[in-house]
C-alpha positions in Angstrom: 1.4 16.0 -2.1 4.0 15.6 -4.5 2.2 12.6 -6.3 -0.5 13.7 -8.8 -3.1 10.9 -9.7 -1.9 9.9 -13.0 1.4 9.0 -11.4 -0.1 7.0 -8.7 -2.2 5.2 -11.1 0.9 4.5 -13.2 2.6 3.0 -10.3 -0.3 0.6 -9.4 -0.6 -0.4 -12.8 2.9 -1.3 -13.2 2.3 -3.6 -10.1 -1.1 -4.8 -11.1 -2.8 -3.2 -9.0 -5.1 -0.9 -11.2 -8.3 -2.3 -10.0 -7.9 -1.7 -6.2 -11.5 -1.1 -4.6 -11.9 2.5 -3.0 -10.7 1.5 0.6 -7.3 0.1 -0.6 -6.7 2.7 -3.2 -7.0 5.2 -0.6 -4.8 3.5 1.4 -2.3 2.5 -0.8 -2.4 6.5 -2.0 -1.5 7.6 1.8 1.3 5.0 1.9 2.9 6.3 -1.6 2.3 9.8 -0.4 4.0 9.8 3.1 6.9 7.7 1.3 7.2 10.5 -1.4 7.0 13.0 1.4 10.0 11.5 2.9 11.7 11.6 -0.7 12.0 7.7 -0.1 10.7 6.9 -3.6 12.7 8.7 -5.7 16.1 9.0 -3.6 16.2 6.3 -1.0 20.1 5.5 -1.2 21.2 9.1 -0.7 18.5 9.4 2.4 19.8 6.3 4.0 23.6 7.1 3.6 23.3 10.3 5.2 23.3 10.2 8.9 20.3 12.7 9.1 17.9 11.0 7.2 18.9 7.3 8.3 16.6 6.7 11.3 13.6 8.5 9.9 14.1 6.8 6.7 14.0 3.5 8.7 10.8 4.5 10.9 9.1 5.7 7.6 10.0 2.5 5.6 8.6 0.6 8.7 5.7 2.6 9.0 4.8 1.9 5.3 5.1 -2.1 5.6 2.8 -1.8 8.8 0.2 0.3 6.8 0.6 -2.3 3.8 0.1 -5.5 6.4 -2.8 -3.7 7.3 -4.2 -3.3 3.6 -3.4 -7.2 3.3 -5.3 -8.0 6.3 -8.6 -6.3 5.2 -8.0 -7.6 1.6 -7.9 -11.4 3.1 -10.6 -10.7 5.5 -13.2 -9.9 2.4 -11.6 -12.9 0.3 -12.0 -15.3 3.5 -15.7 -13.8 4.0 -16.5 -14.2 0.0 -15.4 -18.0 0.3 -17.3 -18.8 3.4 -20.3 -17.2 1.7 -19.7 -19.2 -1.8 -19.4 -22.6 0.5 -22.5 -21.9 2.4 -24.4 -21.5 -1.0 -22.7 -24.2 -2.0 -24.0 -26.2 0.8 -28.0 -25.3 0.8 -28.0 -26.4 -2.6 
């Protein structure tokens, strides 16, 4: 793992994600670490332009997108459940 917690915190803060819940934070850290393991966060142009890394880089980027989609689905589900609960509470009053 090349990222330290301070570096991850900086990336999340820069993107307005510093207050993620523990589950989402764990998933995002895994995504960032996987991309960093393949050196795709720091020097992606070099990796993609090489014959060796092209297919692997593309696969890793696609995997990161899929993982991000799982995070978004989980967060959207929580939002929907919260809104439904608020709606039910409003109807009861």
